[in-house]
Structures are given as C-alpha cells and as structure tokens.
C-alpha positions, 0 to 999 in steps of 0.5 A: 625440297619444297618450292615456295608458290603461290595461287591465285583462287576463285572464293566460293562467296565471290570474287578472287584470292591470293594464298600461299601454297599449302595456306588455308586463309587468304592473303589478298582479296580481290573482286576483279581476277586481273587485280588478283593476278596482278598483286599475285604476281607482284608477290610472286616475283619478290619471293621469286615464287612459282604463280599458279592462276586458277580457274573458276572450276579450280584447274590452273590455267597458267603457270609462271615461274619468279624463281629457280626455274628448273627448265629455263629456255635455252639460250 
C-alpha cells in the first residue's frame, strides 16, 4: 500500500510549492516557505498524510506524520 504524502518544495522560479506526493504540478504556491509549510501542514492533517519539508537543495529537512504512523511513540 502506498502512503499518501504532501511535499513543500522550492520553486526554481521563486517561492515555495506544496505538491501531492508523485504529482508534477503544485497544488498551492507561496512566496515564503513558512506560509507554504503552514498550509501544507493543514492539508496533510486533513488528509492524514505524511508531510515532507524540503530545503532549497531539495533534501528533506523535516518529516511529519499526520495519519497512520507506522512507528508511534510508546505510551
């Protein structure tokens, strides 16, 4: 089963995009990364998906799970 995911990625033309995992097109575009992350977090929570936040170089800087976390913390 593939997991749903959303990504915040740098747009080469400037700004930041929120994309659905595996998607080519941005579902939202923002001038500032913080705005993109805030919006992506709401989308991810609503759709119970994984959220990946990428840096300018494309590497994943942070990952949040808003759904069926395969490794929930004990307790």
